[in-house]
Structures are given as structure tokens and as C-alpha cells.
C-alpha positions in Angstrom: 41.7 151.8 260.3 44.1 152.3 263.3 41.3 151.5 265.8 41.0 148.0 264.3 44.7 147.0 264.5 47.2 146.2 267.2 47.4 149.3 269.5 51.2 149.3 269.5 51.2 149.2 265.7 48.8 152.0 265.6 51.1 154.1 267.8 54.0 153.3 265.6 52.1 154.4 262.5 51.4 157.7 264.2 55.0 158.1 265.4 57.0 157.2 262.3 56.8 159.9 259.6 57.0 157.4 256.8 54.0 155.5 258.2 51.9 158.4 259.3 48.5 158.3 257.8 48.9 154.8 256.4 45.4 153.6 255.5 46.3 150.6 253.3 46.5 146.9 254.0 48.3 145.6 257.0 49.7 142.1 256.6 51.0 140.1 259.6 54.3 138.4 258.9 56.2 135.7 260.9 58.2 136.0 264.0 59.0 133.7 267.0 59.2 136.4 269.7 58.2 139.6 268.0 55.2 140.8 266.0 56.1 141.8 262.4 53.8 143.5 259.9 54.0 144.7 256.3 52.6 148.1 255.6 53.1 148.8 251.9 56.8 149.3 251.2 57.7 149.1 254.8 58.1 146.3 257.4 57.3 147.1 261.1 58.8 145.1 264.0 57.2 145.4 267.4 59.2 143.7 270.2 57.9 140.7 272.0 57.1 140.7 275.7 60.0 140.0 277.9 62.6 140.4 275.2 64.1 143.5 277.0 65.6 141.0 279.5 68.1 139.7 277.1 68.2 141.9 274.0 69.9 145.3 273.8 67.9 147.3 271.2 70.5 150.0 270.9 73.1 147.4 269.8 70.6 145.8 267.4 69.8 149.2 265.8 73.5 149.9 265.1 74.0 146.4 263.7 70.9 146.5 261.4 72.1 149.8 260.0 75.6 148.5 259.4 74.3 145.4 257.8 72.2 147.5 255.5 75.3 149.5 254.5 77.1 146.3 253.8 74.4 145.4 251.3 73.1 142.3 253.0 70.0 143.6 254.9 67.1 146.0 254.1 67.4 149.8 254.7 66.5 150.8 258.2 63.9 153.6 258.2 63.3 154.0 261.9 64.7 152.4 265.1 63.8 153.3 268.6 66.1 151.7 271.2 63.7 152.6 274.0 60.5 151.0 272.6 62.2 148.5 270.4 60.1 149.5 267.4 62.0 149.1 264.1 60.9 149.9 260.6 62.8 148.7 257.5 62.1 148.8 253.8 60.2 145.8 252.5 62.1 143.8 249.8 59.8 142.7 247.0 60.1 139.4 245.2 61.6 137.3 248.0 60.8 134.0 249.6 61.1 133.7 253.3 63.4 130.7 253.8 62.8 127.5 255.7 64.7 124.2 256.0 62.5 122.9 253.2 63.2 125.8 250.9 66.9 125.6 251.6 66.7 122.0 250.4 64.5 122.7 247.3 65.8 126.1 246.0 68.8 125.4 243.9 71.9 127.3 245.0 70.4 128.7 248.2 73.1 127.4 250.6 75.7 129.0 248.3 73.8 132.3 248.2 73.7 132.2 252.0 77.4 131.5 252.2 78.1 134.5 249.9 75.9 136.8 252.0 77.8 135.8 255.1 81.1 136.4 253.3 80.0 139.8 252.3 78.8 140.7 255.8 82.0 139.3 257.5 84.3 141.1 255.1 82.4 144.4 255.3 84.6 146.0 258.0 81.5 146.9 260.0 81.9 147.0 263.8 78.9 145.9 265.9 78.7 147.2 269.5 78.1 143.8 271.1 80.7 141.0 271.6 78.8 137.7 271.1 80.7 135.5 273.5 79.3 132.0 273.7 80.2 131.0 277.3 79.5 134.4 278.8 76.0 134.3 277.2 75.4 130.8 278.6 76.2 132.3 282.1 73.9 135.2 281.4 71.0 133.1 280.3 71.5 130.8 283.3 71.3 133.9 285.5 68.0 134.9 283.8 66.6 131.4 284.3 67.6 131.3 287.9 64.9 133.9 288.6 62.3 131.8 286.7 60.2 128.7 287.5 61.8 126.6 284.8 63.8 123.4 285.1 67.0 122.9 283.2 67.3 119.6 281.1 68.9 116.8 283.2 72.7 116.9 282.6 72.9 120.4 281.2 75.6 121.5 283.6 77.6 118.4 282.8 77.5 119.1 279.1 78.6 122.7 279.8 81.6 121.3 281.8 82.4 118.9 278.9 82.3 121.9 276.5 85.4 123.3 278.3 87.5 121.1 276.0 85.8 122.7 273.0 86.5 126.1 274.5 90.2 125.3 274.9 90.4 124.1 271.3 88.8 127.3 270.0 91.0 129.5 272.2 94.2 127.7 270.9 93.9 129.6 267.7 91.4 132.5 268.2 89.5 133.6 265.2 89.6 137.2 264.0 86.3 138.7 265.1 83.9 139.8 262.4 80.4 141.4 262.3 78.1 138.4 262.6 74.4 137.7 262.6 74.7 135.1 265.3 71.1 133.9 265.1 70.7 132.6 261.5 67.3 131.0 261.7 66.2 130.0 258.2 63.3 132.5 258.5 65.8 135.3 258.8 66.9 134.8 255.2 65.0 136.2 252.2 65.9 134.8 248.8 65.2 136.3 245.4 66.8 133.4 243.6 69.8 135.6 242.8 70.5 137.3 246.1 70.1 136.2 249.7 69.1 138.9 252.2 69.5 138.6 256.0 67.1 140.2 258.5 66.6 140.4 262.3 69.8 141.6 264.1 68.7 141.1 267.7 71.6 138.8 268.7 74.2 140.2 266.3 77.7 141.0 267.4 81.4 140.6 266.8 82.1 136.9 266.7 84.0 134.0 265.2 82.5 134.1 261.6 82.2 130.4 261.5 79.5 130.5 264.2 77.1 131.9 261.5 77.8 129.0 259.2 77.5 126.3 261.8 74.4 127.8 263.2 72.7 128.0 259.8 73.7 124.4 259.1 71.8 123.4 262.3 68.8 125.6 261.7 68.5 124.4 258.1 69.1 120.7 258.8 71.8 120.9 256.2 73.2 117.6 254.8 76.9 117.2 254.0 76.3 118.4 250.4 74.6 121.6 251.6 77.3 122.2 254.1 80.0 121.8 251.4 78.1 124.1 249.0 77.7 126.8 251.7 81.3 126.5 252.9 82.9 126.5 249.4 80.8 129.6 248.4 81.9 131.3 251.6 85.6 130.7 251.2 85.6 130.5 247.4 87.5 127.2 247.9 87.2 124.1 250.0 87.6 124.7 253.7 90.6 123.5 255.6 90.1 120.8 258.3 90.4 123.4 261.0 87.7 125.6 259.3 85.4 122.6 258.8 86.0 121.7 262.4 85.1 125.1 263.8 81.8 125.0 261.8 80.9 121.6 263.2 81.9 122.6 266.7 79.5 125.6 266.5 76.7 123.3 265.4 76.8 121.7 268.9 77.5 125.0 270.7 74.7 126.9 269.2 72.3 124.1 270.3 73.8 124.3 273.8 73.1 128.1 274.0 69.7 128.2 272.3 68.4 125.4 274.6 68.5 128.1 277.3 66.9 130.7 275.0 64.0 128.2 274.5 63.6 127.8 278.2 63.4 131.6 278.6 60.5 131.6 276.1 58.9 128.9 278.3 59.3 131.0 281.3 57.8 134.0 279.5 54.8 132.0 278.3 55.5 132.7 274.7 52.6 131.1 272.9 54.1 131.1 269.4 55.6 127.6 269.6 56.2 124.6 271.9 59.4 126.0 273.4 59.8 123.2 275.9 60.0 120.7 273.0 62.3 123.2 271.1 64.7 123.3 274.1 64.6 119.5 274.6 65.3 118.9 270.9 68.2 121.3 270.9 69.8 119.8 274.0 69.4 116.2 272.7 70.9 117.1 269.4 73.9 118.9 271.1 74.6 115.8 273.2 74.3 113.5 270.2 76.8 115.5 268.1 79.3 115.8 271.0 79.1 112.1 271.6 79.8 111.2 268.0 83.4 110.0 267.6 83.8 112.2 264.6 83.3 115.3 266.8 86.5 114.6 268.7 88.4 114.7 265.4 87.0 118.1 264.6 87.9 119.4 268.0 91.5 118.1 267.4 91.7 119.7 264.0 90.7 123.0 265.5 93.2 122.7 268.3 96.0 122.0 265.8 95.0 124.9 263.7 
């Protein structure tokens, strides 16, 4: 069987004791940058080409294990920081989420909010410090070596975001272990419990980044935002808490615009990443230009 499958997967099967000799069905799962496979009760992740430029696999492995201990992510069976191969236990009976399923599956925004609350309150310490503006600088440095053009006005928006940075720094949040890249597809829902997977970008961060980013990824409407936030806090959020979540909606788009352009530079064929980056940047600018946004920034500044 191994001669008929991805050579890297075949090598992983031979290297990982729990997979050795596997001769059953191999099912290809999703993934924007990586290749992910199901082999019976296990899930195998092979890293995507070029991801070593911006992902620290050692940090990821620690975070994935800590998240599993916190009860929000599957057990890690094997993680090799050098190759980037990771094997986790497959969770049966789940639905891989999407914006459509977050809209149609009753209670799913609340289940996501509760999963975030459990993670953030776990006391886990992730090795990486997810720092928005430093990461923008790092991604810009990566792109400076690539033949890719930034969206017109990108640097102007980064400059404008200094006001956002000042508001956030006026009352710094206590850092918590955060996922930091909550794509809908990184959530697995049983209908009772929401699991979170893929810890490549995880780090210690303002916890409201996770909620703002998921709101963007899921295209949440105000009712979904309210459901998620109230489940997270077990109460209605304060104006400052709501403001931080909204601010991070814009800021995650500002950051992930650059991530999309890195995928363009790496010729990632999985999606139209130029359109992805353009959409992200346009959405960021639109939100920051909305007069309501200034009110959220003021609420955060006031604390």
C-alpha cells in the first residue's frame, strides 16, 4: 500500500510506531497549506512547502500538547519539530466547521466561545508570544525577498493602525494561551463539544484576538457575536471587551493579508490566495473606515 501513497506519508507510517504497518484506508482531509490524512484512529499532518519560513514547529508541538491537556484539542501521538510531521488521535463523530455550519448548527458560536474560555483559563504557557505588529514586520521582511506586490495603501493602513495599537496598550490585556488562527475549519463540532485543532500560529496573546478572528473567519452576524461573547464571559461583555474583539477583526485581516501574499509567493495551489489577500485588505479598510470603529477604539482606550 505504501508504494501507492504520498512518499512523505509512507515515510511517516514507517517512522511512527503507532502507524507502523498500517494497511488500511487512507483518507485525505482538508488543509490550506499542509497535507492532512486520516489513518484509522489517527490523523497525520505533513507540513506544506515553504511553511518553515514562518512557522516554528517546536513551538507548535508544545502548544498542541498543552491544548490537549487543557481538553480542547486531540491527544498528540507524535510530533517531530525537525520534519514538521504531527500525528494526533482522530475524533469520531465531529463535523468540520465552516461559515455555513456555524450559521446552521444551533449553539455552535456558544460552543466555540466556551472552548476558547477553557483554553484561555487553562494556565497553559505557550512558548511563542503572538505579537501582532512584530508579526506584520516579520511577514513584510519575508515578502521583501519575494516577487509579490503589496496591496496599494497597505503601509498607510499600518500607519493608521498605530492609533489602534495605542488604545490596546493603554490597558494591556493579561496574556493567555491562544490559538491565534481560528479558521472555521480548525473547529470540530460534536453538537455538544467544540474541539480546536492546528496550533501552527498559537502563542501567548490577548485572548480577545481569538474571538475577533473567529468572528471574521465565520462571517458572524451581531447575534452570533453576542452568543459567542456571552458564552465566553458567562455574561454580556463590557464596551471595552466588545471593542477589543471588534478591533481584532480589523487587525487579523491586516495581518493575514500578508500571509495570503506569502502563499502567492510560494505558489500554493490550494486556493486563489491573491483574491484571499485582496479581500482581507479591503475588509480591513472598510471596517476601520466605519464611524462605529472609532467608538470601539475609544472604549478600549478608556478601559
